[in-house]
N, C-alpha and C positions, 0 to 999 in steps of 0.2 A: 464564498470560502476564497482564501490566501494559501497558496504552496509556496513552502518555499523549495527550493530546491541549494544544492551545493555536490560538489563532484571536487574526485581527488584520483585522479589519472583515469582506472577501470575501475572505481567506488563510486557509490551516487546515494544520495540520502533524500526521500521524497518528505516534508513534512506539511502537511495539509492544515492546515488552521482555521476549523468551525465544523461546518455539517458536509460529509459525501453522501448526497440522495439524489435524487432523479434529475434533479436541475443545476447538481456539481458533478456528477459521474462523469460526464462526457469531458468536461475541463482537466478532471484525474486522467482520466484518457489521454487524452493527446499529450497531456506532459512529460508521463510515460513514452508514448510513443514516441516524441521529441529527445529524446533525452537517452533513452535505454539502448542504443546501437554502443556495443563494443565493453557494456557493463558487466562485469562480473561478481559482485556484491553489492546490492540493490539492498538498503534500506528504508522503510517505512517508519519515519518518526511521528507517532499516534499521541506525542503530547501534546497538541492543542485540541485533537479531533473529539469531540463533544457529540456527534452522531454518525452511525453506521448503516445505511438503508443497504438492501437487495443489488440495488444497480452500481454500488460501491462495492460491495462483495463480488459482482462479477466481472469487473475492473481488475480488482485486485487476483482473481480466480484465472483471467488469460493473461493477468502479466507474470502468475507462477508457474503458466505454461511457457513461457520466453526462456523465465530463467531458469529453467530446469536443461532446457539445451545449453546454454551460453555462461552460468554460475552460479547462485545461490540468493535467498529473498530469506529478510527476516522483516518481526516487526518489534519496536521499541517502543517503551512509554504509552503501551496499552492499559485505559481503565478499565475499570469495573466496569461498566455498562457496555463499552466495544467487544471488552474478553467477554463478555454474559451472551452478547452476538455470536464470537467463533466458538464457544463452548456449541448453543443450542443448534448451532447448523451443521457440526460437526467437524467444523475448518479449523479449531484451536490442532485437530489431531495432524493437520494438514501443512500446517504453516508453522513457521520457525519462531516461537513467541522467546522474547527472550526481555 
């Protein structure tokens, strides 16, 4: 998995390419931990995300807890497979998906 980040002052966009699974969730967590300080608007761009496992969901949930204290978090370009995962887990009601 490759992860691209872009920043604009207090806005951060994280764009994973490939799969977020047991093998790559730690990498995503590291990217979040290294870049989230001072961020008030976090966007995950899932345009090139093909798969999301429960390990990835844990990273997203822990990130949501942080962002609830310091700003907002949203998801864009969520494909139908990933949206199905959000729907089945009830996270489509928790996350802001646009």
